[in-house]
N, C-alpha and C positions, 0 to 999 in steps of 0.2 A: 664562607661565601662560595657558592657554586659559580660555574662559568656563566650561567644564565642570569644571575642576579647582578643587575647593573645599578641598582638604586644607590649604592654607596659611592658610585662614580659620578661626579658632577657633570662630566661631559657625556655620560651615557654609554661610553665605550666599555666593552667587555675585556678584561685583562686576566692574566694568569693569577691563580689563587694567591701566590706568595706576595704579589705587589701590595704594599700597604697603602690604602687610599688616604691615610692621614699623614703620610710623609711625602711631601712634594719632591724631595731629592730622589727618593726611591721610585716614585711614579715616573719622573723624567728619565731615570736610568732604564727602567723597564721599557718605556716608549721609544727612546731615542738611541740606546746603546746596546742593551743586552740582546745577543743573537745577531747583531749586525756584523758582517765580515770585516775584519781589521787586517790591513796589510802594512800599516805604518809601524816601523820598529819601535819608535818612542812610545806609542800607545800600547803596543804589545808588551814592552818592558814595564810600563806603569801598571798594567793589569796583572802581570805576573807577580810583581812585588806586592800589590794589594791582595791578591789571592793568597799569597803565602802568609801574609799577616792575618788573614781570615781564619786560618787553621784553628779549630776549636771555638770559634766565635761565630756570630751571625754576620752575614754579608751586609746587612743593614747597618750594623755597628761600624764596620770598616767604611762603608760608603758615606756615613755621616761625618767621618773624620778625613775624608778624601782631600779636601782643600788644605787641611793642616799637614797631611802627608806630602802634598805637592810642595808646600813651602819648606818643610823639613828636609825633603829629599831633592832640593834644587830643581824643582819642576821635572823630576825623573830624568835628568840629564845623565845619560849612561856613563860618560867619561868622568863626570864629577863623582858619581856614586862609586865607580870602580876605584877612585883615588881616596875614598874615605879611610882614615886611619883610626887608631884607638881613641884619640881625642874626640874626633867627630862622632864616633859611635857612642862614646860616653855622653856627649851633648844630646844625642838623640834619645838616650835613655832618660834624660831629664825633661824632655819635651812632653808636657802634659796634653798636648793636642793630638798626639798619636798613640798607638799601642806601643807601650814601652818595654816589651818583652826582649830581654837581652839576646836570647837565642835567635829570635826572628830578625832583629836588627843586624846581627852578625850574618845571618843567612842572606839577608837582602844584599849586603855588600859582596859576599861570596857568589851569590847567584848572578849579580851584575857582571862579575868578571867572567863567569862561564857563559852568560848570554853573549858577551863580546867575543868569546872564543868561537861560539856557534856562528855568529855573524861572519867571522873570518873564514870559517870552514865552508859555509853555504852561500856566502855573498850577502845574506841578510837573515835575520831571525825569521822573518816572514816566509822566506823560501824553505827554511827548516820546518816551520810549523805546518805549512800547507802541503808539504811533500807527503805527509802522513796520509792524506786523503786524496792525493793526486789533484789538488785544487778544487775538490768537490765539497759542498756543504752537506752535512749529515742532518737529517730531520728525524729526531726521536725525542720522546719525553718520558717522564716517570722513571728515570734512572739516576743513579749517583756515581756510577762508574761504567766502563765498557772495555772491551778488548783494546780499543784505541787508546783510552786513557791509561790502561795498564801498560801498554807498550811504550807510550811516550814517557810515562812516569819512570819506568825502569831505565829508559835511555838517559833521562835527565839525572837520575840518581847515580847512574854509572859514570856520568860526566862530573859528578860531585855536587850537584844542586841539593839543597835542603828544603824541607817543607814542600815537597812536590810529590806527595803520595797520589794514588790514583783518584781519590775523591777530589782533592784540590785541583788536579790537572783536568778532571772532567768539568769542574766548575769554571776553570779557566777557558777551556774549549767552548763552553756555552757562552761565556762573557764576550769572547772575541769572534763569535759567529762561525766557528768551524762546525759546531753543533748548534742547530736551531731547535731549542726545546720549548718554544712557546706552545702553550696548551691548545688543544682543539677548541675553537670558539673564541680564542683571544684574537683581537683585531690585528696583532702582529704575527700570527701564525702563518708560516710559509710566505712571508713578505720578502 
């Protein structure tokens, strides 16, 4: 579908090519969340965990399991996730509603603890995240990584985070609105 083809969209709006018109969850995500600047640490934590689970899979797959992830990960309560032990991680591996990859589950708990360390260092994870662009939104599309995602990825890896390669971090930056990548012609472009 090209940007000018709106026949597939019931409401007649033009959207980014990747938005699946047959998946209401995905359309809502595109229209209401993707590319919208986020400053709330709990939401930033949720999106970071989900993006890490997305590694090697489609975002649509993760998004379809989002509610199950919320339940499994205690509504992404940072302190609770930081306290997960081997028993809890084993329970998560048995949860059929989520992606049950052992390494990603372990990384989620590890990354939660590092997220908390970053909060302590910067006052909030939001302050850490937005300092990379001096609180500015970057408008670009048709990329899967950038010097910004390279730098942030390296910093997070140096701190000990897992599943935070440059492509995952670029997707994360798009998801939380640091980078607005809505395609030209999309009704959400430069909103």
